[in-house]
PAZA-900093 format. One line per 10 residues: number of its first residue (from 1); their letters; for each residue x, z, y of C-alpha. Coordinates in steps of 0.02 Angstrom, whole numbers, plus 32768, in hexadecimal, padded with zeros to 4 digits. Layout:
N
NUM> A> X:Z:Y  ...
This chain:
290
1> MNIILAFIFI> 7DAE:84CC:82A9  7E40:8462:8267  7E71:84E4:81E7  7DBB:84F3:81AC  7DAE:8437:8198  7E53:8436:813B  7E17:84BF:80C5  7D76:845F:809F  7DDA:83BF:8083  7E58:8412:800F
11> VFVFVLGLFP> 7DD1:8468:7FA7  7D6F:83C5:7F9E  7E01:835B:7F60  7E3B:83E0:7EE5  7D8D:83F2:7E99  7D76:8336:7E8A  7E29:8322:7E52  7E05:8391:7DBC  7D7E:8318:7D80  7DB4:82B1:7CEA
21> FFLLYQLSNL> 7DCB:81F9:7D0E  7D28:81C2:7CBD  7CC5:8234:7D31  7D27:81FB:7DC8  7CFB:8148:7DA2  7C44:8177:7D96  7C5A:81BD:7E45  7CAB:8118:7E77  7C14:80BA:7E32  7BA0:8127:7E9A
31> LYLFLYPIFG> 7C0C:8111:7F35  7C08:8055:7F18  7B4A:8057:7F21  7B50:80B1:7FC8  7BD8:8047:8016  7B9C:7F9C:7FDF  7AE4:7F84:7FB2  7AA1:8014:801D  7B0B:8020:80BA  7B74:7F81:80B3
41> YRKKVIVQNL> 7C11:7FDA:80F0  7C72:7F5F:815F  7C1B:7ED1:8105  7C20:7E60:819F  7CDB:7E7B:81AF  7CF9:7E58:80F6  7C8C:7DBC:80F1  7CD8:7D76:8191  7D89:7D95:8152  7D60:7D3D:80AE
51> KDCFPEKSDI> 7D0F:7CA8:8105  7DA0:7C95:817E  7E24:7CA1:80F4  7DC7:7C39:8072  7D66:7BB5:80D4  7D5B:7B4C:8036  7CF0:7BD1:7FE0  7C33:7BC4:7FE6  7BC2:7C53:801E  7B98:7C6F:7F67
61> EIKKLLPPIY> 7C50:7C7E:7F38  7C6E:7CF6:7FC9  7BD9:7D60:7F92  7C1D:7D69:7EE0  7CBF:7DB4:7F23  7C68:7E45:7F7B  7C3F:7EB5:7EE4  7CF3:7EB7:7E9F  7D37:7ED0:7F50  7CCB:7F6B:7F68
71> KNLTDNIVEG> 7CF1:7FAA:7EB7  7DAB:7F9A:7EDC  7D90:7FFC:7F7D  7D2E:808B:7F2D  7DA5:8096:7E98  7E35:80A7:7F14  7DD9:8133:7F6C  7DBE:819B:7ECF  7E6B:8173:7E8B  7EB4:81AD:7F30
81> IKAFTMTRKQ> 7E59:8252:7F19  7E93:825F:7E64  7F47:8249:7E9E  7F44:82FC:7EE0  7F37:8343:7E2F  7F83:82BE:7DBD  800A:82F7:7D44  80AF:829E:7D2B  8072:825E:7C83  7FD3:8216:7CCD
91> IVKRHIILNP> 8030:81BF:7D5A  80B2:816D:7CEA  802B:8137:7C6F  7FB9:80EB:7CF3  8033:80A3:7D74  80BC:804E:7D0E  8153:7FF6:7D5A  8172:7F66:7CE3  8222:7F36:7D1A  827D:7FC8:7D6F
101> EIIEPYFNSG> 8320:7F7E:7D2F  8317:7EF9:7DB6  834F:7F77:7E39  83CE:7FD4:7DCD  8464:7F6B:7E08  8440:7F9C:7EBC  8434:8054:7E8D  84D6:804B:7E29  852E:8003:7EC0  84E6:808B:7F31
111> KSIIAVTGHY> 8477:8013:7F92  83CD:8040:7FD8  833B:7FC5:7FD6  829D:7FA7:8038  8203:7F92:7FCA  816E:7F3B:8019  80BC:7F2B:7FDD  800D:7F12:801F  7F6A:7F72:8015  7F49:7F21:7F6E
121> GNWEWGSLSA> 7F12:7F74:7ECD  7F43:802B:7EC8  7FD0:8044:7F44  7FAD:8100:7F55  7FFD:8135:7EB1  80A1:80DE:7ED9  80EA:8171:7F38  80D2:81DB:7E9C  80FF:8160:7E13  819E:8117:7E5F
131> TLQTDYTIVG> 8200:81BB:7E56  81D3:81CF:7D9F  820C:8121:7D6A  82A9:80FF:7DCF  834A:815C:7DF9  8337:8139:7EB2  8306:81B3:7F3B  8259:8176:7F6F  8224:8177:8025  816F:815A:8057
141> LYKTLSNKWI> 814A:8135:810D  80A0:816F:8149  8037:8186:81E5  8029:823D:8218  7F79:8286:8212  7F30:82DB:82AB  7F02:8377:8247  7FAA:83CA:8229  7F67:8431:8196  7F25:839A:8139
151> DSFMRWSRSR> 7FC4:833C:8166  802F:83C6:8119  7FC3:83C6:807D  7FD0:8309:806C  808D:8310:807E  8099:8399:7FFB  802A:833C:7F81  807D:8292:7F91  812D:82DC:7F89  8115:8359:7EFB
161> YGTILAPINK> 8175:82EC:7E7F  8206:82CA:7EF4  81CF:8245:7F6F  8207:825F:8022  8179:823F:809D  81AE:820D:814B  813D:81EF:81E3  8144:813A:821D  817A:8175:82CA  8217:81BB:8277
171> TALIFKNLKD> 8241:811D:8218  82E7:80FE:8270  831B:81B3:8255  82F4:81B3:819A  8359:8113:8182  83EA:8163:81DE  83E0:8208:817F  83DE:81B2:80D5  845F:812B:80F7  84D3:8177:8073
181> TPSVFLMAAD> 8447:819A:7FF4  840C:810B:7F85  8354:8104:7FB4  82B9:8098:7FA3  825A:808E:8046  81A3:8069:801D  8148:8003:80A1  8095:7FC4:809C  80BA:7F30:810B  8011:7EDA:811F
191> QSPSRSQKES> 7FC6:7F4B:81A5  7F91:7EFC:8248  800C:7F2A:82D2  7FC9:7F90:8363  7FBA:7F3E:840E  8059:7F97:8444  80B5:7F46:83B0  8072:7E97:83D3  810C:7E5A:842F  8181:7E88:83A0
201> AFWINFLGRD> 810F:7E46:8316  8137:7DAD:82AD  80AE:7D29:82AE  8098:7CD3:8207  8018:7C5F:81B8  7FC8:7CD5:813A  7F2E:7CA6:80D6  7F1A:7C12:8149  7F17:7C7B:81E7  7F93:7CA2:8271
211> TAFLHGPEKY> 7FBC:7D56:8246  8025:7DDF:8298  8098:7E41:8224  80F4:7EE2:824A  81AD:7EC6:826A  81E7:7F6B:821B  8216:7F36:816A  827A:7EA1:81A6  82C9:7F03:8234  830D:7F8B:81C2
221> ARANNYPVVY> 833E:7F13:8137  83A7:7EAD:81AF  83EF:7F43:820C  842A:7F95:8169  8441:7EFA:80FD  83C9:7F41:807C  837A:7ED4:7FF5  82BE:7EBC:8005  8254:7ECF:7F68  819C:7EA3:7F54
231> IDVQRKKRGY> 812C:7F1B:7EF3  80A2:7EBF:7E98  801A:7F39:7E5F  7F9B:7EF4:7DE4  7F04:7F4A:7D97  7F05:7F2D:7CDB  7E67:7F90:7CC0  7E0D:8018:7D1E  7E89:80A2:7D48  7F20:8048:7CFF
241> YTIELSILTD> 7F9D:7FE5:7D65  8040:7F89:7D4A  80C5:7F70:7DCF  8139:7EDA:7DCB  81CE:7ED7:7E40  8218:7E37:7E86  82AA:7E1B:7EFC  8277:7DC6:7F9E  832A:7DC5:7FDD  83CB:7E25:7FC2
251> KPTELEEGKI> 8423:7DD1:8053  83B2:7DFB:80E7  8437:7DE2:816C  8452:7D2E:8135  839C:7CFE:8155  8357:7CC1:81FA  82E9:7D38:825C  823A:7D42:8217  8267:7CFC:816C  825D:7DA3:8110
261> TTLFANKLES> 81B0:7DC3:8155  817D:7D13:8125  81BA:7D2E:8073  8152:7DCD:8068  80B8:7D7A:80B3  80C5:7CE5:803C  80D8:7D57:7FA5  8044:7DC4:7FD6  7FDC:7D29:7FF9  7FFE:7CE3:7F4B
271> VINKEPANWL> 7FCB:7D8A:7EFD  7F2A:7D91:7F63  7EFC:7CDE:7F38  7F04:7D07:7E7E  7E95:7DA3:7E8B  7E4B:7DAE:7F3B  7DD5:7E3D:7F11  7E66:7EB8:7EFE  7E9B:7EB0:7FB5  7E55:7F21:803D
281> WSHRRWKLSR> 7DE3:7EA4:8095  7D8A:7F2B:80FA  7E23:7F3B:816B  7E15:7EE3:8215  7EB5:7E85:81EF  7EA5:7DFE:8273  7E74:7E62:830C  7F0D:7E21:836B  7F23:7D70:83A9  7FC7:7D23:83DE
């Protein structure tokens, strides 16, 4: 059964992936109608998250945020599908790193870095675009899928331009194996920790709420003395994104425990406050309490 499901999935994404962008965005528009006006996909979660994070906003203001939030979500879905068939030229044209020179000194000195971001804008294309616009070895950490055939296909697709994909349960091993290879370790660091990770989580005031953050990025930055870089992804127009890099710290071992995570949380919060609709509000981010 797993191999049949994998076959259907692969055929599906390849067929849709061959659609030109303008057709894919028509599909996104249709998907938007189903997810928002018709079915209200996770609408209660989204509205409650917005109300809790922006108590100063009126119900009317919250309601105005819903259409762009759902449009961001459906665009990410179709762009994620398109990633399976995008050419190098398309990726570099549509997911542009504005200031790759900011990390060149670290590469020239043979130093790896940890690059953190959130589920904001289009984070999916990063594993493809980074290898084409920097000299670094790029490492993407991901959660293994239960269907081994689909998992293999996903790893092939996301690594076809040189990115190394490593399961998150092998994080320590991949850091060890690449300790002599200048690498960028990509980490989407705004997921909610699991209950088993609660004790090691850092608790930070984020969007006005007591929020648990995964300890991984800070742990490996401090253990290896790797600089931490924030990846700011912004949508300039539909299907076109710019990425601006900024250094959160290049002296992680000199900071007190929890400070690196706080720097990341503060940066992400400032980005969200400017354009809140581009964040993934459908995620049950605050399911843990201290």
